[in-house]
N, C-alpha and C positions, 0 to 999 in steps of 0.2 A: 240658800236656794238660788238667789240671784247670781251668786259667784259661780255655781255649777252650771247654770244656764249660759252665762257669759263665756265660760270655758269651752262648753260644747259648741257654741256659736263660733268662737275663735278657731277651733279645730276644723269645723265645717268650712269656714272661709279659706283656711290654709289648704285643706284637701282640694277645694275647687280651684284655687290658684295653681296648685301643683298639676291638676288635670289640664288646665289651660296651657301651662307651660309645656307639658307633655305633648298636647295636640299640636302646638305651633313650633316645636323644637326643630324639626328638620329645615323648615323654611328659615327660621331665625338663624341657625348656624350658617346656612349658605348666604343669606343676605348680609349678615354681619361681616363676613369675610370680604364682602364687596363694599362695605360702607353704606348699605342701602337700608338697613333696619332703622325704622324711625328713631330719631334721637329723643331720649326721655327728657321731659321738661326740667328735671332736677340735675341734668348732666352739666358737669363743670366745663369751663371754657377750654381746658386742655383736651377734654374728650371731644368737644366739637371741632376743635382744630385738627385732631387726629383723624376724625371721620372725613373732613374736607380733604385732608392729604390723601386719604384712601381713594376718594373720588378722582383726585387729580392723577394718582398713580394708575388707576384703572383705565381712565381715558387715554393716558399716554401709551399704555400697553396695546389697547385696541387700535390707536392711531398708528402705532409702530408696525402693525400688520397691514392696516388698511391703505396708508399713503404709499409705501413702496410697491404694493400689489397693483394699485391703480396706475402708477408711473410705469411699471413694467408692461401692463396691457396696452397703454396708449403710446409709449415712447420706444419700447425695445422690441416687444413680441410681434412677430409678423404672421406666424402660423395661426389660422383661424381655430383649429381644433385645440391648440395649446391655450388660446385666449378663453375658450368655453371652459377648459378644465380649471383655469385660474378663477373664473367668475364665481363658482360655487363657494369656496372658502371665504372670499371677499364679501360675497353677499351675506353669508352667515355672520360675519364680523360686523357688517353694516347693520344687520338686524340687532346685533348685541348693543351697538351704540344707541340705536333707537329705543330699545327696551330700557337701557340704563338711564337714558335721559328722561323717559316717561316715568320711571320709578322715582327718580328725584323730583320731578315736576308734581307728581301726585302723592308725594310722601305724606303730606298733612291728611289727606283724604284716607290713605291706607292706615295711618295712625289712628284716625277717628274710628275706622272699622274694627281695628284691633282692640281698642279701648271699649267699644260697644260689646264685642265678643267676650272680653274679660268680665264686663258688668253682668252679662248673661250667665256666665259661670258662677260669679259670686252670689247672684240673687237666687240660684237654684238650691233650694232647701230639701225638697222632696227627693228621697233616695231613688225612686224609680226614674224620675226625670233626669237625675244626675247619671244613672246607669245608661239611659238611652242616649244622652249627649256624649257620654264616653265611648259608647259603641260606634257612633258615627265618626267621632274624632279619631278613633283607631283605624277606621276605614280610610279616612283622608290621609292619615300618616302613612299607611301602607302604600297608597297610590304615590305619595311623594317619594318614598324610598325606592319603590319599584322603578319609577321613571328615571330617578337620579342615577340609579345603578347602571341602567342601559346607556344613558346619555354620556355619563362620565367614561364608561368603558369604551364606547364607540368613538367618541371624540378625541380622547386623550391617546387612544391606541393610534389613531391617524397622526397625531402630532408626534408621536415617539417611534412606533414600530415601523411605519412606512419609510421614513428617512433612514433609519438605521439599517433596515432590510436591504434597501437599494444600494447602500454603501457609495463607493465612488464610481461615477459613470463617465465613459469616454464619449465625448461629443463628436459629431461629424467634422468639426473644426480641429480635431485632434488635441483637445484640451480636456483635462480631467476636472470634474466638478463634484461636489457633495450636495446631495439633495436636501432641500428644506421642505417642511410641511407646507409653508406658504411662501413660494418664491416671490421675490421682490427686486426692485431696482433701487439700490442704495447709491445715491449719486456721489457721496463724499468718500465712500470706502468700498473696498472689495470684500464682500461677505464670505468669500471662499477661503481667505487667508485666516490662519490662526493668530490670536484668539478671537477674531471677529465672528467666525462661523459659530463657535461655541457660545458666544454671547448672544448672538441672534437666535440660535437654536433654543436657549433657555428662555429668552424673552418671549419667543413664539409659543413655547409651552405654557408660560404663565398667561399669555393673552388667550390661548385656547382654554385654559382653566376657567378664566373669567367668562369667555363666550358660552361655555357650556353650563356654567353656573347660572347665567342669565336665562338659560332655558329651564333649569331645574327649580330655581328659586321661585319665579313667578308661577310655575305650574304647581309647586307645593303650596303656595300661598292661595292660589285659586281653589285647590282641593280643600284646603283648611276652611276657607270662607264658605264654600258651597256646602260642605258636609256639616258645617256649623248651622247653616240655615235648615238643612235637612233634619238635624237633630232638634231644632226649635220647632219644626213642623211636626215631628214625632211627639214632642211634648204637648203641642196643640191637640193632637189627636187623643192623647191620654186625658187631657182636660175635658174634651168633648165626651169621652167615654165616662168620666166621673159624673158629668152632668146627666148622661143617659142612664147611669146606674143608680141614681138617687132612689132610695126606697120610697121616701115620702117627699116628693118635690114641693117643699114649702116655698112660698113667694120670696122670702128673704134670702134663703139659701140659694135659690135658682138665680136671683138677681145678682148675688155676689159672684157666682161662678160665671155668669154670662159676662159681667163687667170684666172679670179676669181674662176670659177667653178673647173678648174684643180688644182689650189692651194688648194682649200677647200677639194677636194677629196683626195689629197695626205696627207693633214694634218689629215683627219679622218682615213685613212689607217694606218699611222704611230702611231696615238694615240691608236688605237685598238690593234696594235702589242705590244706597250708598256704595255697596260692593261693585255694582255694575259701573257706576260712574267713575270709580277709582281704577277699575281693571279693563274697561272695554277697549281702549286703544292698545293696551299691552297685548290683550288677546287677539286683536285684529292683526298686529304685526306678526304674532306667533302663527296664527292660522294661515295668513296669506303667504308669509315667508316660508313656512315649512311645506307648503304645497309646492312652491317652486323648487325648494331644496330636495324634495322627493324626486322630482323630475331630473334634477342634476345628478343626484346620487345614483339613480337607475342607469343614466347615461355613462357615468364614470365606471360603474361595474362592467358594462359592455366594453368600454375602452380597455380596461385592465384585462378583460377576458381575451381580447384580441391580442394584447401584448404578452399574454401568459404570465401575468404577475399575480400569483395566487395570494400573496400576503396582502397586497393593496386591494385586491378584490374582496378578500375576507373582511378587512377593516371597513371598506365602503358598504359592505353588506350589513355589518353591525350598525354603521351609522344610519343606513336606510331604515333598519328596524327601530333604531332609537327615535328617529323623526316620526315614524308611524305611531310609536308608543306615546310620544309627547302629545301629538294631536288627539290620539284616542283618549288619553287621560282627560284632557280639557273637555272633550265632547261627551265622554261618559259621565263625568260628574254633573254636567249640564243636564244629561238625560236622567240621572238619579234625582236631580232637583225636581224636574217635571213630574216624574213618576210619583215622588213623595207628595207633591202638591195635588196630584190627582187623588191620592189616598185621602187627603184632608177633605176634598170635594165630595168623595164618595161617602166619607164618614158623616158629614153634615147632612147629606141627602138621605141617609138611612137612620137619622135620629128618631127616637120616640117622642116626637114633638107634642103629640096629642096628650101625653100624660103630664105635660107642664101646664102651669096656670095660663089661661088664655092671653093675658096681657103680656106674659113673658114669652110665650110661644111666637108671638109676632115678631119679636127681636131676633129670632133665628133666620128670618127672611134675608136680612142684609148679610148676615154671616154666611148663609148658603151662597148668595149672589157673589160675594168676594171670593169664597173658597172654591167656586166652580170655574174661576178663571185661572188656568194653569200658570204657575210661576215658571219663567224662562229667562235665561241670560243669553246675551248676544255679544259678538265681537264687533266693537265700533258701531253698535246699534244697527248693524246690517246683516251679520251672519249669525244665525241661531246655533247655539252650542248644543248639539244632540247627536244621536247615533246616526240618523239619516244624513246629517251634515257630514259626519265622518265618512260615510259611504260616498257621498258626492265629492268630497275632497280627494279621496283615492282615485275616483274615476277621472276627475279633472286633471290631477297630476299625471296619470297615465296617458291622457290625451296630449298634454304638453310634452310628455316624454316621446311620444310617437312623432310629433311635429319636429322636435329637436333632432331625433334620430334621422328623419327623412331629409331635413335641410343640410345637416352636416355630414351625412354619410358620403 
């Protein structure tokens, strides 16, 4: 009998581990490619060295785009409109450097959050609780895949299609140049000569892949964490419902359920605090940066419209859409968290507390007080992640866009 029970327990643990891996798969694949997935404690020295080399390679590729672009703006380019057109891709790369550095800096905190999420999955024995968590995990996974698809298509098409579609261009100085996705001033060599052009083109492609992965990866990770919290809140609602449905609320059974509910509620609150501490500055860079990039993308679409370049206009339109989707994903999961938290508050407020033993019914007061404070996440402890915030971001970016258009027109 003990052998059968142990075997069933092992199968349950294995299923829960597989479910956890399924939930976090998208973010793990993206962040592992960048050397940003937390290093396991049992990793060998060779694996640790390989990850550090990945970090160095990613920094090199991002710097390879950033430094020549800055040199071009300040040392070579004289036309103001051209400078504005160069700022957008460089600002996006600078955002990528910031997010990359923050992900490395907060690696231990992120690893702690992932381990806590894994423990939550492993400790889930009730089938209904597991099904609820899996439903929320699938929702987070869909958000991650959806945003990644748009961001990769929009960003990488700008790195590949736009330079190829423009081909060779004859300048007013009667020289022929080949367009790069991120023009730069390379002091030591001429990037227009072969094979230098091909090498720069390929390196910029990989730098773009890293840049857009640093948008998809944190967004997917945020969706996983927040939907995990939503799943835990749903489990909490089920526990409250079980307490409410007790046919004969005996003192011992009620005390056991209340202790389980309080412990679960505290664990969810602590986990949400850990997630916000680990991700708040990454979210801040994403929200503020994407607001400005929306402004630049809209301006670039108008510039390409005036020059009748339909291919570039299309790619910038896709990029504009991808930035909007990235911001919407972060704000929407934040709104889902608040809505789910409000459901918990509503559930505690509509409990049949009068059926419980008087001594135990008083214990519901603190549970109600805590549950009626909506759970929220913020970017940098300044910007609340919600649908009203998304609306404000779109309005703000449009205001910046109008200012940019008036001053540069």
